[in-house]
Every structure is written in structure tokens, then in C-alpha cells.
PDB file of N, CA, C and O in Angstrom, chain B, residues numbered from 101:
ATOM      1  N   MET B 101     295.542-121.987  11.840  1.00  0.00           N
ATOM      2  CA  MET B 101     296.700-121.122  11.926  1.00  0.00           C
ATOM      3  C   MET B 101     297.951-121.978  12.125  1.00  0.00           C
ATOM      4  O   MET B 101     297.953-122.916  12.922  1.00  0.00           O
ATOM      5  N   GLN B 102     298.987-121.650  11.407  1.00  0.00           N
ATOM      6  CA  GLN B 102     300.224-122.429  11.469  1.00  0.00           C
ATOM      7  C   GLN B 102     301.090-121.961  12.639  1.00  0.00           C
ATOM      8  O   GLN B 102     301.248-120.761  12.864  1.00  0.00           O
ATOM      9  N   ASP B 103     301.654-122.929  13.390  1.00  0.00           N
ATOM     10  CA  ASP B 103     302.586-122.590  14.470  1.00  0.00           C
ATOM     11  C   ASP B 103     303.907-122.147  13.865  1.00  0.00           C
ATOM     12  O   ASP B 103     304.370-122.715  12.876  1.00  0.00           O
ATOM     13  N   LEU B 104     304.504-121.137  14.462  1.00  0.00           N
ATOM     14  CA  LEU B 104     305.802-120.661  14.018  1.00  0.00           C
ATOM     15  C   LEU B 104     306.897-121.170  14.947  1.00  0.00           C
ATOM     16  O   LEU B 104     306.655-121.420  16.127  1.00  0.00           O
ATOM     17  N   GLY B 105     308.083-121.318  14.413  1.00  0.00           N
ATOM     18  CA  GLY B 105     309.216-121.719  15.233  1.00  0.00           C
ATOM     19  C   GLY B 105     309.443-123.212  15.239  1.00  0.00           C
ATOM     20  O   GLY B 105     308.635-123.993  14.738  1.00  0.00           O
ATOM     21  N   LEU B 106     310.542-123.576  15.810  1.00  0.00           N
ATOM     22  CA  LEU B 106     310.957-124.965  15.912  1.00  0.00           C
ATOM     23  C   LEU B 106     310.594-125.469  17.305  1.00  0.00           C
ATOM     24  O   LEU B 106     311.076-124.936  18.304  1.00  0.00           O
ATOM     25  N   ARG B 107     309.769-126.466  17.370  1.00  0.00           N
ATOM     26  CA  ARG B 107     309.286-126.979  18.654  1.00  0.00           C
ATOM     27  C   ARG B 107     310.249-128.006  19.241  1.00  0.00           C
ATOM     28  O   ARG B 107     310.043-129.214  19.126  1.00  0.00           O
ATOM     29  N   GLN B 108     311.301-127.498  19.871  1.00  0.00           N
ATOM     30  CA  GLN B 108     312.241-128.360  20.580  1.00  0.00           C
ATOM     31  C   GLN B 108     312.973-127.500  21.605  1.00  0.00           C
ATOM     32  O   GLN B 108     312.996-126.276  21.482  1.00  0.00           O
ATOM     33  N   PRO B 109     313.569-128.130  22.611  1.00  0.00           N
ATOM     34  CA  PRO B 109     314.260-127.350  23.643  1.00  0.00           C
ATOM     35  C   PRO B 109     315.430-126.551  23.048  1.00  0.00           C
ATOM     36  O   PRO B 109     316.061-126.978  22.081  1.00  0.00           O
ATOM     37  N   ARG B 110     315.702-125.390  23.643  1.00  0.00           N
ATOM     38  CA  ARG B 110     316.844-124.587  23.213  1.00  0.00           C
ATOM     39  C   ARG B 110     318.146-125.309  23.550  1.00  0.00           C
ATOM     40  O   ARG B 110     318.228-126.077  24.508  1.00  0.00           O
ATOM     41  N   LEU B 111     319.150-125.038  22.736  1.00  0.00           N
ATOM     42  CA  LEU B 111     320.477-125.545  23.056  1.00  0.00           C
ATOM     43  C   LEU B 111     320.990-124.823  24.291  1.00  0.00           C
ATOM     44  O   LEU B 111     320.603-123.686  24.561  1.00  0.00           O
ATOM     45  N   GLU B 112     321.856-125.484  25.033  1.00  0.00           N
ATOM     46  CA  GLU B 112     322.425-124.905  26.251  1.00  0.00           C
ATOM     47  C   GLU B 112     323.917-125.219  26.329  1.00  0.00           C
ATOM     48  O   GLU B 112     324.413-126.111  25.641  1.00  0.00           O
ATOM     49  N   GLY B 113     324.605-124.489  27.159  1.00  0.00           N
ATOM     50  CA  GLY B 113     326.002-124.765  27.485  1.00  0.00           C
ATOM     51  C   GLY B 113     326.937-124.744  26.290  1.00  0.00           C
ATOM     52  O   GLY B 113     326.807-123.908  25.395  1.00  0.00           O
ATOM     53  N   GLU B 114     327.872-125.666  26.289  1.00  0.00           N
ATOM     54  CA  GLU B 114     328.893-125.725  25.252  1.00  0.00           C
ATOM     55  C   GLU B 114     328.306-125.972  23.863  1.00  0.00           C
ATOM     56  O   GLU B 114     328.845-125.484  22.869  1.00  0.00           O
ATOM     57  N   GLU B 115     327.224-126.714  23.786  1.00  0.00           N
ATOM     58  CA  GLU B 115     326.587-126.967  22.488  1.00  0.00           C
ATOM     59  C   GLU B 115     326.072-125.648  21.882  1.00  0.00           C
ATOM     60  O   GLU B 115     326.224-125.402  20.685  1.00  0.00           O
ATOM     61  N   TYR B 116     325.473-124.824  22.717  1.00  0.00           N
ATOM     62  CA  TYR B 116     324.975-123.517  22.289  1.00  0.00           C
ATOM     63  C   TYR B 116     326.137-122.634  21.831  1.00  0.00           C
ATOM     64  O   TYR B 116     326.096-122.064  20.740  1.00  0.00           O
ATOM     65  N   LEU B 117     327.168-122.525  22.664  1.00  0.00           N
ATOM     66  CA  LEU B 117     328.315-121.669  22.333  1.00  0.00           C
ATOM     67  C   LEU B 117     329.046-122.160  21.090  1.00  0.00           C
ATOM     68  O   LEU B 117     329.601-121.353  20.344  1.00  0.00           O
ATOM     69  N   SER B 118     329.054-123.443  20.859  1.00  0.00           N
ATOM     70  CA  SER B 118     329.685-124.008  19.668  1.00  0.00           C
ATOM     71  C   SER B 118     328.975-123.559  18.393  1.00  0.00           C
ATOM     72  O   SER B 118     329.626-123.244  17.397  1.00  0.00           O
ATOM     73  N   ILE B 119     327.646-123.529  18.423  1.00  0.00           N
ATOM     74  CA  ILE B 119     326.865-123.071  17.263  1.00  0.00           C
ATOM     75  C   ILE B 119     327.125-121.590  17.006  1.00  0.00           C
ATOM     76  O   ILE B 119     327.312-121.178  15.861  1.00  0.00           O
ATOM     77  N   ILE B 120     327.137-120.796  18.065  1.00  0.00           N
ATOM     78  CA  ILE B 120     327.407-119.360  17.923  1.00  0.00           C
ATOM     79  C   ILE B 120     328.807-119.158  17.351  1.00  0.00           C
ATOM     80  O   ILE B 120     328.997-118.342  16.449  1.00  0.00           O
ATOM     81  N   ASP B 121     329.769-119.884  17.860  1.00  0.00           N
ATOM     82  CA  ASP B 121     331.151-119.778  17.385  1.00  0.00           C
ATOM     83  C   ASP B 121     331.256-120.147  15.900  1.00  0.00           C
ATOM     84  O   ASP B 121     331.943-119.468  15.136  1.00  0.00           O
ATOM     85  N   GLU B 122     330.587-121.201  15.506  1.00  0.00           N
ATOM     86  CA  GLU B 122     330.590-121.621  14.106  1.00  0.00           C
ATOM     87  C   GLU B 122     329.991-120.533  13.208  1.00  0.00           C
ATOM     88  O   GLU B 122     330.511-120.258  12.127  1.00  0.00           O
ATOM     89  N   PHE B 123     328.913-119.926  13.657  1.00  0.00           N
ATOM     90  CA  PHE B 123     328.283-118.852  12.901  1.00  0.00           C
ATOM     91  C   PHE B 123     329.220-117.644  12.772  1.00  0.00           C
ATOM     92  O   PHE B 123     329.393-117.095  11.684  1.00  0.00           O
ATOM     93  N   ILE B 124     329.814-117.241  13.888  1.00  0.00           N
ATOM     94  CA  ILE B 124     330.710-116.074  13.881  1.00  0.00           C
ATOM     95  C   ILE B 124     331.892-116.315  12.953  1.00  0.00           C
ATOM     96  O   ILE B 124     332.254-115.430  12.179  1.00  0.00           O
ATOM     97  N   GLU B 125     332.491-117.477  13.014  1.00  0.00           N
ATOM     98  CA  GLU B 125     333.621-117.795  12.134  1.00  0.00           C
ATOM     99  C   GLU B 125     333.203-117.755  10.662  1.00  0.00           C
ATOM    100  O   GLU B 125     333.957-117.269   9.820  1.00  0.00           O
ATOM    101  N   ALA B 126     332.020-118.258  10.350  1.00  0.00           N
ATOM    102  CA  ALA B 126     331.538-118.244   8.965  1.00  0.00           C
ATOM    103  C   ALA B 126     331.319-116.815   8.475  1.00  0.00           C
ATOM    104  O   ALA B 126     331.679-116.484   7.346  1.00  0.00           O
ATOM    105  N   VAL B 127     330.734-115.973   9.313  1.00  0.00           N
ATOM    106  CA  VAL B 127     330.502-114.572   8.940  1.00  0.00           C
ATOM    107  C   VAL B 127     331.831-113.867   8.698  1.00  0.00           C
ATOM    108  O   VAL B 127     331.997-113.174   7.693  1.00  0.00           O
ATOM    109  N   LEU B 128     332.779-114.043   9.619  1.00  0.00           N
ATOM    110  CA  LEU B 128     334.072-113.359   9.479  1.00  0.00           C
ATOM    111  C   LEU B 128     334.881-113.873   8.298  1.00  0.00           C
ATOM    112  O   LEU B 128     335.657-113.123   7.704  1.00  0.00           O
ATOM    113  N   THR B 129     334.712-115.119   7.958  1.00  0.00           N
ATOM    114  CA  THR B 129     335.401-115.660   6.791  1.00  0.00           C
ATOM    115  C   THR B 129     334.842-115.036   5.524  1.00  0.00           C
ATOM    116  O   THR B 129     335.597-114.674   4.622  1.00  0.00           O
ATOM    117  N   ARG B 130     333.532-114.908   5.450  1.00  0.00           N
ATOM    118  CA  ARG B 130     332.889-114.364   4.256  1.00  0.00           C
ATOM    119  C   ARG B 130     332.950-112.844   4.191  1.00  0.00           C
ATOM    120  O   ARG B 130     333.188-112.274   3.126  1.00  0.00           O
ATOM    121  N   TRP B 131     332.735-112.184   5.331  1.00  0.00           N
ATOM    122  CA  TRP B 131     332.703-110.720   5.404  1.00  0.00           C
ATOM    123  C   TRP B 131     333.590-110.260   6.565  1.00  0.00           C
ATOM    124  O   TRP B 131     333.081-110.011   7.658  1.00  0.00           O
ATOM    125  N   PRO B 132     334.891-110.143   6.352  1.00  0.00           N
ATOM    126  CA  PRO B 132     335.822-109.832   7.446  1.00  0.00           C
ATOM    127  C   PRO B 132     335.560-108.494   8.148  1.00  0.00           C
ATOM    128  O   PRO B 132     335.960-108.323   9.300  1.00  0.00           O
ATOM    129  N   LYS B 133     334.909-107.561   7.489  1.00  0.00           N
ATOM    130  CA  LYS B 133     334.652-106.252   8.099  1.00  0.00           C
ATOM    131  C   LYS B 133     333.204-106.102   8.564  1.00  0.00           C
ATOM    132  O   LYS B 133     332.732-104.988   8.792  1.00  0.00           O
ATOM    133  N   ALA B 134     332.511-107.210   8.700  1.00  0.00           N
ATOM    134  CA  ALA B 134     331.099-107.177   9.103  1.00  0.00           C
ATOM    135  C   ALA B 134     330.942-106.668  10.533  1.00  0.00           C
ATOM    136  O   ALA B 134     331.812-106.866  11.381  1.00  0.00           O
ATOM    137  N   ILE B 135     329.824-106.017  10.774  1.00  0.00           N
ATOM    138  CA  ILE B 135     329.393-105.662  12.124  1.00  0.00           C
ATOM    139  C   ILE B 135     328.265-106.627  12.469  1.00  0.00           C
ATOM    140  O   ILE B 135     327.270-106.706  11.749  1.00  0.00           O
ATOM    141  N   VAL B 136     328.416-107.349  13.555  1.00  0.00           N
ATOM    142  CA  VAL B 136     327.429-108.354  13.938  1.00  0.00           C
ATOM    143  C   VAL B 136     326.580-107.805  15.083  1.00  0.00           C
ATOM    144  O   VAL B 136     327.105-107.349  16.099  1.00  0.00           O
ATOM    145  N   GLN B 137     325.271-107.855  14.903  1.00  0.00           N
ATOM    146  CA  GLN B 137     324.332-107.426  15.935  1.00  0.00           C
ATOM    147  C   GLN B 137     323.685-108.666  16.542  1.00  0.00           C
ATOM    148  O   GLN B 137     323.049-109.451  15.839  1.00  0.00           O
ATOM    149  N   PHE B 138     323.848-108.833  17.826  1.00  0.00           N
ATOM    150  CA  PHE B 138     323.151-109.888  18.550  1.00  0.00           C
ATOM    151  C   PHE B 138     321.828-109.317  19.023  1.00  0.00           C
ATOM    152  O   PHE B 138     321.799-108.286  19.695  1.00  0.00           O
ATOM    153  N   GLU B 139     320.744-109.973  18.679  1.00  0.00           N
ATOM    154  CA  GLU B 139     319.403-109.487  19.008  1.00  0.00           C
ATOM    155  C   GLU B 139     318.611-110.579  19.704  1.00  0.00           C
ATOM    156  O   GLU B 139     318.587-111.724  19.253  1.00  0.00           O
ATOM    157  N   ASP B 140     317.963-110.221  20.803  1.00  0.00           N
ATOM    158  CA  ASP B 140     317.083-111.133  21.537  1.00  0.00           C
ATOM    159  C   ASP B 140     317.774-112.399  22.028  1.00  0.00           C
ATOM    160  O   ASP B 140     317.177-113.476  22.036  1.00  0.00           O
ATOM    161  N   PHE B 141     319.037-112.267  22.437  1.00  0.00           N
ATOM    162  CA  PHE B 141     319.702-113.384  23.099  1.00  0.00           C
ATOM    163  C   PHE B 141     319.194-113.443  24.529  1.00  0.00           C
ATOM    164  O   PHE B 141     318.853-112.414  25.112  1.00  0.00           O
ATOM    165  N   GLN B 142     319.142-114.629  25.089  1.00  0.00           N
ATOM    166  CA  GLN B 142     318.775-114.725  26.494  1.00  0.00           C
ATOM    167  C   GLN B 142     319.810-113.955  27.300  1.00  0.00           C
ATOM    168  O   GLN B 142     320.992-113.965  26.955  1.00  0.00           O
ATOM    169  N   MET B 143     319.386-113.292  28.361  1.00  0.00           N
ATOM    170  CA  MET B 143     320.301-112.464  29.143  1.00  0.00           C
ATOM    171  C   MET B 143     321.492-113.263  29.669  1.00  0.00           C
ATOM    172  O   MET B 143     322.590-112.724  29.810  1.00  0.00           O
ATOM    173  N   LYS B 144     321.276-114.540  29.958  1.00  0.00           N
ATOM    174  CA  LYS B 144     322.402-115.328  30.472  1.00  0.00           C
ATOM    175  C   LYS B 144     323.503-115.493  29.429  1.00  0.00           C
ATOM    176  O   LYS B 144     324.642-115.797  29.786  1.00  0.00           O
ATOM    177  N   TRP B 145     323.188-115.298  28.138  1.00  0.00           N
ATOM    178  CA  TRP B 145     324.199-115.415  27.089  1.00  0.00           C
ATOM    179  C   TRP B 145     324.695-114.062  26.601  1.00  0.00           C
ATOM    180  O   TRP B 145     325.771-113.980  26.008  1.00  0.00           O
ATOM    181  N   ALA B 146     323.941-113.013  26.836  1.00  0.00           N
ATOM    182  CA  ALA B 146     324.271-111.702  26.267  1.00  0.00           C
ATOM    183  C   ALA B 146     325.664-111.227  26.681  1.00  0.00           C
ATOM    184  O   ALA B 146     326.481-110.894  25.822  1.00  0.00           O
ATOM    185  N   PHE B 147     325.939-111.192  27.960  1.00  0.00           N
ATOM    186  CA  PHE B 147     327.227-110.682  28.424  1.00  0.00           C
ATOM    187  C   PHE B 147     328.367-111.645  28.106  1.00  0.00           C
ATOM    188  O   PHE B 147     329.485-111.216  27.821  1.00  0.00           O
ATOM    189  N   LYS B 148     328.087-112.942  28.154  1.00  0.00           N
ATOM    190  CA  LYS B 148     329.124-113.932  27.846  1.00  0.00           C
ATOM    191  C   LYS B 148     329.564-113.822  26.380  1.00  0.00           C
ATOM    192  O   LYS B 148     330.760-113.881  26.092  1.00  0.00           O
ATOM    193  N   THR B 149     328.615-113.665  25.455  1.00  0.00           N
ATOM    194  CA  THR B 149     328.991-113.556  24.047  1.00  0.00           C
ATOM    195  C   THR B 149     329.699-112.229  23.774  1.00  0.00           C
ATOM    196  O   THR B 149     330.638-112.188  22.980  1.00  0.00           O
ATOM    197  N   LEU B 150     329.264-111.147  24.419  1.00  0.00           N
ATOM    198  CA  LEU B 150     329.968-109.871  24.270  1.00  0.00           C
ATOM    199  C   LEU B 150     331.424-110.007  24.713  1.00  0.00           C
ATOM    200  O   LEU B 150     332.344-109.595  24.007  1.00  0.00           O
ATOM    201  N   LYS B 151     331.611-110.582  25.876  1.00  0.00           N
ATOM    202  CA  LYS B 151     332.970-110.743  26.413  1.00  0.00           C
ATOM    203  C   LYS B 151     333.822-111.641  25.522  1.00  0.00           C
ATOM    204  O   LYS B 151     335.005-111.373  25.311  1.00  0.00           O
ATOM    205  N   CYS B 152     333.231-112.681  25.013  1.00  0.00           N
ATOM    206  CA  CYS B 152     333.955-113.668  24.210  1.00  0.00           C
ATOM    207  C   CYS B 152     334.409-113.110  22.859  1.00  0.00           C
ATOM    208  O   CYS B 152     335.513-113.412  22.406  1.00  0.00           O
ATOM    209  N   TYR B 153     333.574-112.306  22.220  1.00  0.00           N
ATOM    210  CA  TYR B 153     333.837-111.928  20.826  1.00  0.00           C
ATOM    211  C   TYR B 153     334.243-110.476  20.605  1.00  0.00           C
ATOM    212  O   TYR B 153     334.753-110.158  19.531  1.00  0.00           O
ATOM    213  N   ARG B 154     334.043-109.589  21.560  1.00  0.00           N
ATOM    214  CA  ARG B 154     334.239-108.162  21.292  1.00  0.00           C
ATOM    215  C   ARG B 154     335.669-107.765  20.954  1.00  0.00           C
ATOM    216  O   ARG B 154     335.877-106.726  20.328  1.00  0.00           O
ATOM    217  N   GLU B 155     336.644-108.546  21.340  1.00  0.00           N
ATOM    218  CA  GLU B 155     338.033-108.242  20.994  1.00  0.00           C
ATOM    219  C   GLU B 155     338.396-108.740  19.597  1.00  0.00           C
ATOM    220  O   GLU B 155     339.411-108.323  19.039  1.00  0.00           O
ATOM    221  N   ARG B 156     337.589-109.616  19.032  1.00  0.00           N
ATOM    222  CA  ARG B 156     337.901-110.243  17.742  1.00  0.00           C
ATOM    223  C   ARG B 156     337.215-109.593  16.560  1.00  0.00           C
ATOM    224  O   ARG B 156     337.726-109.663  15.442  1.00  0.00           O
ATOM    225  N   PHE B 157     336.074-108.962  16.774  1.00  0.00           N
ATOM    226  CA  PHE B 157     335.375-108.339  15.665  1.00  0.00           C
ATOM    227  C   PHE B 157     334.407-107.286  16.180  1.00  0.00           C
ATOM    228  O   PHE B 157     334.141-107.195  17.378  1.00  0.00           O
ATOM    229  N   CYS B 158     333.892-106.502  15.263  1.00  0.00           N
ATOM    230  CA  CYS B 158     332.963-105.423  15.606  1.00  0.00           C
ATOM    231  C   CYS B 158     331.574-106.023  15.828  1.00  0.00           C
ATOM    232  O   CYS B 158     331.002-106.629  14.922  1.00  0.00           O
ATOM    233  N   MET B 159     331.043-105.854  17.020  1.00  0.00           N
ATOM    234  CA  MET B 159     329.758-106.441  17.351  1.00  0.00           C
ATOM    235  C   MET B 159     329.087-105.654  18.458  1.00  0.00           C
ATOM    236  O   MET B 159     329.737-104.900  19.183  1.00  0.00           O
ATOM    237  N   PHE B 160     327.789-105.832  18.582  1.00  0.00           N
ATOM    238  CA  PHE B 160     327.063-105.273  19.712  1.00  0.00           C
ATOM    239  C   PHE B 160     325.839-106.123  19.989  1.00  0.00           C
ATOM    240  O   PHE B 160     325.332-106.830  19.118  1.00  0.00           O
ATOM    241  N   ASN B 161     325.380-106.033  21.230  1.00  0.00           N
ATOM    242  CA  ASN B 161     324.168-106.727  21.636  1.00  0.00           C
ATOM    243  C   ASN B 161     323.085-105.679  21.817  1.00  0.00           C
ATOM    244  O   ASN B 161     323.164-104.847  22.722  1.00  0.00           O
ATOM    245  N   ASP B 162     322.087-105.716  20.970  1.00  0.00           N
ATOM    246  CA  ASP B 162     321.018-104.721  20.970  1.00  0.00           C
ATOM    247  C   ASP B 162     320.342-104.611  22.328  1.00  0.00           C
ATOM    248  O   ASP B 162     320.062-103.506  22.792  1.00  0.00           O
ATOM    249  N   ASP B 163     320.080-105.734  22.965  1.00  0.00           N
ATOM    250  CA  ASP B 163     319.350-105.735  24.232  1.00  0.00           C
ATOM    251  C   ASP B 163     320.141-105.073  25.354  1.00  0.00           C
ATOM    252  O   ASP B 163     319.547-104.523  26.281  1.00  0.00           O
ATOM    253  N   VAL B 164     321.457-105.115  25.288  1.00  0.00           N
ATOM    254  CA  VAL B 164     322.301-104.564  26.343  1.00  0.00           C
ATOM    255  C   VAL B 164     322.774-103.159  25.988  1.00  0.00           C
ATOM    256  O   VAL B 164     322.501-102.206  26.717  1.00  0.00           O
ATOM    257  N   GLN B 165     323.474-103.035  24.884  1.00  0.00           N
ATOM    258  CA  GLN B 165     324.134-101.777  24.566  1.00  0.00           C
ATOM    259  C   GLN B 165     323.212-100.716  23.979  1.00  0.00           C
ATOM    260  O   GLN B 165     323.326 -99.548  24.352  1.00  0.00           O
ATOM    261  N   VAL B 166     322.319-101.070  23.090  1.00  0.00           N
ATOM    262  CA  VAL B 166     321.445-100.068  22.478  1.00  0.00           C
ATOM    263  C   VAL B 166     320.437 -99.557  23.494  1.00  0.00           C
ATOM    264  O   VAL B 166     320.157 -98.358  23.530  1.00  0.00           O
ATOM    265  N   THR B 167     319.894-100.423  24.307  1.00  0.00           N
ATOM    266  CA  THR B 167     318.953 -99.990  25.339  1.00  0.00           C
ATOM    267  C   THR B 167     319.629 -99.010  26.287  1.00  0.00           C
ATOM    268  O   THR B 167     319.039 -97.991  26.644  1.00  0.00           O
ATOM    269  N   ALA B 168     320.844 -99.302  26.694  1.00  0.00           N
ATOM    270  CA  ALA B 168     321.589 -98.400  27.578  1.00  0.00           C
ATOM    271  C   ALA B 168     321.878 -97.076  26.870  1.00  0.00           C
ATOM    272  O   ALA B 168     321.777 -96.012  27.481  1.00  0.00           O
ATOM    273  N   GLY B 169     322.232 -97.135  25.599  1.00  0.00           N
ATOM    274  CA  GLY B 169     322.522 -95.922  24.835  1.00  0.00           C
ATOM    275  C   GLY B 169     321.307 -95.024  24.698  1.00  0.00           C
ATOM    276  O   GLY B 169     321.417 -93.805  24.823  1.00  0.00           O
ATOM    277  N   VAL B 170     320.160 -95.611  24.445  1.00  0.00           N
ATOM    278  CA  VAL B 170     318.923 -94.835  24.315  1.00  0.00           C
ATOM    279  C   VAL B 170     318.549 -94.209  25.665  1.00  0.00           C
ATOM    280  O   VAL B 170     318.133 -93.052  25.716  1.00  0.00           O
ATOM    281  N   ALA B 171     318.694 -94.958  26.737  1.00  0.00           N
ATOM    282  CA  ALA B 171     318.395 -94.411  28.066  1.00  0.00           C
ATOM    283  C   ALA B 171     319.335 -93.251  28.396  1.00  0.00           C
ATOM    284  O   ALA B 171     318.894 -92.224  28.911  1.00  0.00           O
ATOM    285  N   LEU B 172     320.622 -93.411  28.104  1.00  0.00           N
ATOM    286  CA  LEU B 172     321.587 -92.346  28.350  1.00  0.00           C
ATOM    287  C   LEU B 172     321.276 -91.109  27.512  1.00  0.00           C
ATOM    288  O   LEU B 172     321.357 -89.987  28.011  1.00  0.00           O
ATOM    289  N   ALA B 173     320.922 -91.303  26.246  1.00  0.00           N
ATOM    290  CA  ALA B 173     320.567 -90.172  25.379  1.00  0.00           C
ATOM    291  C   ALA B 173     319.365 -89.423  25.951  1.00  0.00           C
ATOM    292  O   ALA B 173     319.329 -88.193  25.918  1.00  0.00           O
ATOM    293  N   GLY B 174     318.402 -90.140  26.463  1.00  0.00           N
ATOM    294  CA  GLY B 174     317.239 -89.511  27.073  1.00  0.00           C
ATOM    295  C   GLY B 174     317.617 -88.683  28.300  1.00  0.00           C
ATOM    296  O   GLY B 174     317.128 -87.568  28.481  1.00  0.00           O
ATOM    297  N   LEU B 175     318.480 -89.232  29.129  1.00  0.00           N
ATOM    298  CA  LEU B 175     318.945 -88.492  30.308  1.00  0.00           C
ATOM    299  C   LEU B 175     319.737 -87.247  29.928  1.00  0.00           C
ATOM    300  O   LEU B 175     319.528 -86.171  30.487  1.00  0.00           O
ATOM    301  N   LEU B 176     320.647 -87.404  28.973  1.00  0.00           N
ATOM    302  CA  LEU B 176     321.447 -86.265  28.533  1.00  0.00           C
ATOM    303  C   LEU B 176     320.572 -85.179  27.913  1.00  0.00           C
ATOM    304  O   LEU B 176     320.795 -83.994  28.161  1.00  0.00           O
ATOM    305  N   GLY B 177     319.594 -85.559  27.123  1.00  0.00           N
ATOM    306  CA  GLY B 177     318.666 -84.593  26.543  1.00  0.00           C
ATOM    307  C   GLY B 177     317.882 -83.854  27.612  1.00  0.00           C
ATOM    308  O   GLY B 177     317.665 -82.646  27.506  1.00  0.00           O
ATOM    309  N   THR B 178     317.456 -84.571  28.639  1.00  0.00           N
ATOM    310  CA  THR B 178     316.723 -83.956  29.747  1.00  0.00           C
ATOM    311  C   THR B 178     317.595 -82.956  30.486  1.00  0.00           C
ATOM    312  O   THR B 178     317.158 -81.842  30.776  1.00  0.00           O
ATOM    313  N   VAL B 179     318.821 -83.347  30.791  1.00  0.00           N
ATOM    314  CA  VAL B 179     319.749 -82.456  31.485  1.00  0.00           C
ATOM    315  C   VAL B 179     320.020 -81.217  30.637  1.00  0.00           C
ATOM    316  O   VAL B 179     320.048 -80.108  31.171  1.00  0.00           O
ATOM    317  N   ARG B 180     320.216 -81.377  29.351  1.00  0.00           N
ATOM    318  CA  ARG B 180     320.462 -80.238  28.458  1.00  0.00           C
ATOM    319  C   ARG B 180     319.271 -79.274  28.476  1.00  0.00           C
ATOM    320  O   ARG B 180     319.460 -78.059  28.531  1.00  0.00           O
ATOM    321  N   GLU B 181     318.054 -79.807  28.430  1.00  0.00           N
ATOM    322  CA  GLU B 181     316.854 -78.960  28.421  1.00  0.00           C
ATOM    323  C   GLU B 181     316.667 -78.244  29.767  1.00  0.00           C
ATOM    324  O   GLU B 181     316.134 -77.135  29.818  1.00  0.00           O
ATOM    325  N   GLN B 182     317.103 -78.877  30.831  1.00  0.00           N
ATOM    326  CA  GLN B 182     316.960 -78.277  32.155  1.00  0.00           C
ATOM    327  C   GLN B 182     318.018 -77.201  32.416  1.00  0.00           C
ATOM    328  O   GLN B 182     317.889 -76.395  33.338  1.00  0.00           O
ATOM    329  N   GLY B 183     319.078 -77.205  31.578  1.00  0.00           N
ATOM    330  CA  GLY B 183     320.133 -76.190  31.717  1.00  0.00           C
ATOM    331  C   GLY B 183     321.105 -76.583  32.780  1.00  0.00           C
ATOM    332  O   GLY B 183     322.062 -75.854  33.042  1.00  0.00           O
TER     333      GLY B 183
END
């Protein structure tokens, strides 16, 4: 069975943020109206990237915002059914 993934330590700190920044700039240059979804980012980066980029382009972090949205929808549906 073949191993999947790149077997090396994850980037950290400024090196990590630099790669993300380079990617975001490339996407916005090519597709200025793109919506960027961040998926499976480590929690330590999730809020930092949201804060850094949310004023510059349309984006969301699936792990943070969609999970909260689904939980809220469930609560609202329950309250509606309970009257």
C-alpha cells in the first residue's frame, strides 16, 4: 500500500503565513471575485487567517463558520418545532 501525503514537518510561523499569502494573492489575481474556503486548517491558524483576509476578499473557514452555522440551524429548528 502506498503512503499518502508529504512526509515532512508542517510549515510554521511566518513561513506558513507567507505561503498562504502567496496563494491568496494568486487566486485573487486570477479570479478577483472568487470565494475562498479554508478547510481543515489547524485551529491555531483558523482564526488568524480569517482575521487577516476577511476584509480583503470573500472567504470562510469551514471548520469554524460552517460548523457554527449548522449548530445554530439545528437549535433554531428545534425552537421552531417546540413553538
